[in-house]
Kinemage of the C-alpha trace (Angstrom):
@kinemage 1
@onewidth
@group {chain A} dominant
@subgroup {mainchain}
@vectorlist {calphas} color= white
{ca met a 1} P 39.657 -23.646 -7.988
{ca glu a 2} L 37.709 -23.199 -11.180
{ca ser a 3} L 34.625 -24.885 -12.534
{ca arg a 4} L 32.710 -24.830 -15.794
{ca ile a 5} L 29.067 -23.841 -15.588
{ca phe a 6} L 26.393 -23.622 -18.222
{ca arg a 7} L 24.291 -20.510 -18.088
{ca lys a 8} L 20.761 -20.035 -19.297
{ca gly a 9} L 20.763 -20.460 -23.053
{ca gly a 10} L 23.633 -22.958 -22.890
{ca lys a 11} L 26.483 -20.425 -22.745
{ca glu a 12} L 29.508 -21.917 -20.996
{ca ser a 13} L 31.471 -19.894 -18.419
{ca ile a 14} L 34.322 -20.500 -16.006
{ca val a 15} L 33.782 -19.512 -12.361
{ca tyr a 16} L 36.485 -19.299 -9.709
{ca phe a 17} L 36.136 -19.963 -5.997
{ca ser a 18} L 38.188 -20.809 -2.939
{ca asp a 19} L 38.857 -24.268 -1.519
{ca glu a 20} L 36.505 -23.428 1.370
{ca val a 21} L 33.663 -22.678 -1.057
{ca arg a 22} L 34.493 -25.853 -2.999
{ca asp a 23} L 34.182 -27.917 0.191
{ca val a 24} L 30.809 -26.377 1.055
{ca leu a 25} L 29.512 -26.886 -2.498
{ca glu a 26} L 30.639 -30.516 -2.540
{ca thr a 27} L 28.855 -31.142 0.774
{ca tyr a 28} L 25.700 -29.445 -0.509
{ca leu a 29} L 25.769 -31.354 -3.811
{ca asp a 30} L 26.124 -34.660 -1.928
{ca glu a 31} L 23.026 -33.756 0.108
{ca arg a 32} L 21.217 -32.477 -2.997
{ca gln a 33} L 21.536 -35.873 -4.693
{ca ala a 34} L 19.359 -37.385 -1.958
{ca ile a 35} L 16.490 -34.968 -2.684
{ca asp a 36} L 13.880 -36.054 -5.219
{ca ala a 37} L 12.908 -32.967 -7.198
{ca leu a 38} L 9.523 -32.591 -8.822
{ca pro a 39} L 9.278 -33.598 -12.488
{ca gly a 40} L 10.870 -30.952 -14.686
{ca his a 41} L 13.157 -29.743 -11.875
{ca glu a 42} L 15.531 -32.721 -11.646
{ca asp a 43} L 18.538 -30.864 -13.116
{ca ala a 44} L 18.223 -27.860 -10.788
{ca val a 45} L 21.137 -27.277 -8.429
{ca phe a 46} L 19.145 -25.233 -5.911
{ca leu a 47} L 15.681 -26.409 -4.896
{ca ser a 48} L 13.009 -24.644 -2.878
{ca leu a 49} L 11.207 -26.332 0.000
{ca gln a 50} L 8.581 -27.300 -2.582
{ca lys a 51} L 11.322 -29.266 -4.439
{ca lys a 52} L 11.173 -26.895 -7.421
{ca arg a 53} L 14.023 -24.993 -9.097
{ca met a 54} L 14.873 -21.754 -7.291
{ca ser a 55} L 14.924 -18.725 -9.550
{ca val a 56} L 18.084 -16.687 -10.046
{ca arg a 57} L 16.377 -13.812 -8.242
{ca thr a 58} L 15.601 -16.012 -5.231
{ca val a 59} L 19.222 -17.168 -4.968
{ca glu a 60} L 20.427 -13.554 -5.298
{ca asn a 61} L 18.053 -12.457 -2.532
{ca met a 62} L 19.285 -15.237 -0.264
{ca val a 63} L 22.912 -14.211 -0.858
{ca lys a 64} L 22.064 -10.608 0.023
{ca lys a 65} L 20.108 -11.653 3.115
{ca tyr a 66} L 22.747 -13.934 4.621
{ca ala a 67} L 25.696 -11.757 3.593
{ca gly a 68} L 23.963 -8.872 5.396
{ca leu a 69} L 23.703 -10.965 8.555
{ca val a 70} L 27.394 -11.856 8.429
{ca thr a 71} L 28.714 -8.406 7.488
{ca pro a 72} L 26.055 -5.841 8.426
{ca leu a 73} L 28.333 -2.836 7.804
{ca lys a 74} L 29.258 -3.792 4.243
{ca lys a 75} L 26.833 -4.164 1.351
{ca ile a 76} L 27.531 -7.469 -0.374
{ca thr a 77} L 25.779 -8.523 -3.547
{ca pro a 78} L 26.153 -11.712 -5.627
{ca ile a 79} L 28.450 -9.916 -8.095
{ca ser a 80} L 30.657 -8.853 -5.167
{ca phe a 81} L 31.864 -12.410 -4.812
{ca gly a 82} L 33.210 -12.914 -8.317
{ca val a 83} L 34.849 -9.668 -9.371
{ca pro a 84} L 37.337 -9.213 -6.509
{ca thr a 85} L 38.221 -12.889 -6.129
{ca ala a 86} L 38.843 -13.865 -9.751
{ca pro a 87} L 42.299 -12.180 -9.958
{ca ala a 88} L 43.489 -14.223 -6.977
{ca phe a 89} L 42.748 -17.435 -8.861
{ca thr a 90} L 43.643 -16.425 -12.414
{ca gly a 91} L 46.584 -14.084 -11.862
{ca lys a 92} L 44.875 -11.653 -14.258
{ca pro a 93} L 43.650 -8.178 -13.306
{ca ala a 94} L 39.960 -7.692 -12.587
{ca ile a 95} L 37.832 -6.177 -15.308
{ca ser a 96} L 35.442 -3.540 -14.071
{ca ile a 97} L 31.853 -4.111 -15.168
{ca trp a 98} L 30.475 -0.821 -13.865
């Protein structure tokens, strides 16, 4: 599955993810709609316990933390999710960013 996202600065990108990830995101977004964010944070997808927008760095740290708990022998970073999986959804070869 693919989805359009708008990055900081308004740049549009396409992201690819599995049906399992789609299902989890849809469940989260349904729950997120019931949370009243603080003024100025209403458009945030991810909110902290203080109902404020989570920073990119905070989300990255959470991904690293929970990925490490699931797969302690393999280092997984946020970029690890997109690069290897995109070819499976697009049929195009991966482009190395290193």
